[in-house]
N, C-alpha and C positions, 0 to 999 in steps of 0.2 A: 451333209453328213451328220450334222448335229441333230437334224430332224429324226434320223434313224435312232440315235442314242436316246432322244426323248421318247420316241415310240416304244422302244424296248423298256425304258424305265417305267412308262405307264403300264405296259403289260405286266411288268414285275410287281408293281403296286397292286393292280387288280387281282393277280394271281395270289399274292400274299393275303389279301383280304378274304378271298374265297377259300383259302386253305390249301392251295397247291404249292407246297413248299419247294419241291424240286423244280417245278416250272418257274417259280419266282426267282430262285437262285440262278437258274440258267439264263433267264431274261436279264437279270441284273448283271451277270457277267458279260453278256453280249453288249449291253449298254455301256459298260465300263470300257470294254475293249474298243468299241467304236468311238467313244469319247476321247480316249487316248490317242487313237490314230488320227482323229481330226485335230487334236492339239498339236501333235507332232508335225502334221502337214502345215498347220498355221504358222508354227515357229519357223519351219524351213522356208516357207514362202516369204515370211517377214524378213528373214536373214538375206535371202536372195534379192529382195526388193531394196534393202538398205545398202547392199554392196554393188548394185547395178549402176552403171554410169548413166547419167541423165542424157537424153538425146540432145544433140546440138541443134540450136535453132537455125532454120534455113531462112535466108532473106532474099 
């Protein structure tokens, strides 16, 4: 998911350099939203992992 954020960030940079201000702003906004969604999912997964019980070893 972070690859999508990076891709939209690169699109925003290229669009800004070429003078497409509205496209650059839209791509930057999408990149920011995707990044925050990935960050929330990462934190959620980390919390679940920390509070999950470890499997009991079988002998």
